[in-house]
N, C-alpha and C positions, 0 to 999 in steps of 0.2 A: 449500712441498713438496707435490707432487701426491699424490693419493690412491693412485696406483699405486706411487709411491716409498715411501709410508708402509706400504703393504701388503707390499711386498717386504722392507722393513727388519724388519717384525714377523715375517714368516715366516723370514727369515734368522736373526734372533735366537733364535727357538724351535729351529730346526735346530741352531744352534751350541751351545745349551745341552744339547741331546740328545746331540750328538756328544761333548761334553766331560764328560758325566756319568760319574763314576768307577764302576767295577764292583767287586765284592768280590774278595778273594783276594790283594791286593797285600801283599807283605812284603819289606822291604829285606834284602839279604844282608850288606851291609857298609857301611851308612851311616856317614859320618864324624861324629865328635862335633862338635856345633855350635860349641863354643868353639875347637876346633882348626881348623875351617874358617874361622872369623872371623879367627884369628891368621895364617892362611896366605895367603888370597886377597888380591889387589892390584887397584887400579884398572886397567881395560881387560882383566882376565882374563875368560875365557868360562867360565861355569858350565854344564856339561851336566847334565841331569836325566833320570833314567829315567822318571819320571812314573807316575801311577796308571794302572790299566788302564781304557781307554776306547776307543771305536771309532776315534777319530782317532789316538790314540797307538799303538794296535795296528797301524794301517795304516802309520804312519811307520816303526815298527820293522821291519815286514815288508818294505816297499819299499826301505829303506836297509840291510837286513840288519844292524841294529845295535840295541843295547839302549837307546840314547839317543833320546828322543822330543821333547825340549825344550831350549832354550838361553836363557841370560840373560847380559847384560853387567854386570859388577860396576863400579859407578860410584864406590863408596866414600863415606865420610863427607864428604870434601871437596866433593862435588857438592851438598851441602846440599839434599837432596830432601825434608826434613821427617821427620815421624814418624807412626807409626800404632800406636795402643794402647801408646804408650811405647817402641816400637822404631824405630830409624832405618831409613829407606828407602834402601837402598844398591844395589839391583838395578834395571836397566832391561830390560824384556822386552815382547815382542809376544805378547799372549794372545788366542786365538780368542774372539770375542764381546765383548772388552773393549778391543781396540786396544793402544796402547803405554802401559804403566803402570809405576809405581815400586813395588817390593816390598821387604819386609824379608828378610834372609838366612834368618831362622828359618822362612820359608815352606816351605823344602825340607829342614828338619832331619830329617825322617823318610824321606827318599827317598835312593836311591843317586845320588850325584853325582860329577862329575869336574871338576877345575880344568884348563883349557887356557890356557897362558900364552904370549903372543907373544914370541918371542925377538929381542932386538936392537932393539926398538921404543924410540925416543928418548922422553924424558920429555915433550917438546913434542908429539910425535905421540900419545903415550899420552893426554895431556889432550885433544887434538883428537878422538880416537876417542870418549872419554867425552862430550864436549860435543855431538858429532853425535847420539848416542843420546838424551841428556838433552833436547836441543832438540825432540825429536819426541814427548816425553811428551804424551799427550792426543790424539794423532792417532788417528782412528778407522779401522777397516777396513770396507770396503764389504761389507755382508752381502747385497747384492742379487744377487750371483752365486750363485744357488742351485745351479746345476749343479756348481760347484766344491765345494760342501758336500755335496751329495747323494751324490756318488760314494763317500764314506766309509761309507755305509750298506751298500754292496755287499759280498759276501763277498770275502775276500782273493783277488785275481786271480792265476792261474798265468801269469805273464808272464816272458819271458827277462830275466835279470839286467840286460842292457845297456839294456833299455827301462824299468826301474823308475824311474830318475831322472826320465825324461820324464813318467812317469805322475804323479809328485808335482807337477810343475810344470804339469800340464795346465790350460789356460785362463788361467794367469798372473793370476788374479783375486786380490783382496786377501786373502780368507780363506786362499788357498794361501800367500801370502807370510807371513801371520801364523804359520804353522807350519813354515816352511822357513828360518828363521834369516836372512831377508832383511835385517832391520834391522841385525843385527850385521855381516853381510857388507858392507853399504853403508858402515857406519861405518869398517871397516878399509880398504875400497877408497878412501874419501875421502882417506886419507893415503898411498895406494899400497902398502899392506901386503898381501902375498899370503896366500891361504888354501890353496887347492888348485887351482893353475893347470892348465890343459890343456897337454899337450905335443904340438905339431904339427911336422911336418917341412916345411921350406920347399919342398923338392922332393926327389924320389927320387934324383937324381944327387948332389947335395951332401950329402944326409942331415943337414943342419944342423937343429938344433931350436931353436924359439923358444917362449916362454911366452905363453899367452893367458889373460887373466883371464876366468873363467867369468861368465856373467850372474848377477847376485845372486839372481834368483828360483830358481836351480837349486841353491842351497846347502841342505844339511840339517845337523842337529846333529852327525852322525858325522864330517863333514868337518873339524871342528876337532880331533877325536880323532885322525884319521889324517894330518892335515896335517904335512908335514916342518918347518913353520915355527912350530909351537906345541909347547911342552913340556908333558908330563903332570906335574902337581904333586899329590902325595898328602900331605894334612895330617898323617897319622899319622907318616910318615917325616920330613917337614920339621921337625916339632916335637920330634924326638928319640925314635927308636924303639930299644928294647933288648929283644931277645927273652928275655934272661935274667930280666927282671922280669915276664914274663907268668905269670899264674896259670892253670894247666891243671887242668881238672876231671878227677877220677878216679872210675871206677865202683867199686862195692863189691868186685868180684872182683880188681881191680888193687890196691885198698887192702889186702885180705886177703892177697894174694900177697906184698905188701911186708912185712906183719907176719910172715908165716910164714918168709920168708927171713931176717928179722932174728932170729927166735927160733932158727932153725937155726944 
């Protein structure tokens, strides 16, 4: 490895850590209970994560006009990814500055999350999607593309909505791919499963439409949320929700009013 390469790697790693450093003020509004999430999620499901407040997460949320800034693929216990601190590693994700890693489900226990489930995916293809991601654990992301990283230090640009997607994919460097759900998109594309195809007309006369698979570097976490081919699965509902068993808090005035009414 040349001195220049080592220097670029060192600078890239420092920039990546700075971009990923969380800021204060994050508070989940409806984080699912970890045990319900574990009971509901299935292999090949995509877990969307709101993520902590950081420069790179804020940029993704702004450019995609979405609350989701990260995504991970659920591989499940059957993938046998080992354990960390006594917890099974069941998620495969591409993380800026770390590359493709395996993580426990509890990693996002305090974050707002959403399960996106591919509909109609056969058990064979479900396994193939998981294997594709698992086989890439340990792959590094090239941090030498400093331009790809440095743009996230800039203030949020006022750009037309139709150009924001391209701004995320600018440069198509590995750091960009690490935050644009590329790994998951490639896993599903390997079995021919659509995520959010573009619709183009063959010609203006026939007005026939055909589907084109977007390039994997253009995908963002929100695409799994809005995709017509993925179902939104909510653990609280899936595990049996009954509103009559909810305990509502009452303030003192309500409680007093209830007692006065009873006395009358």
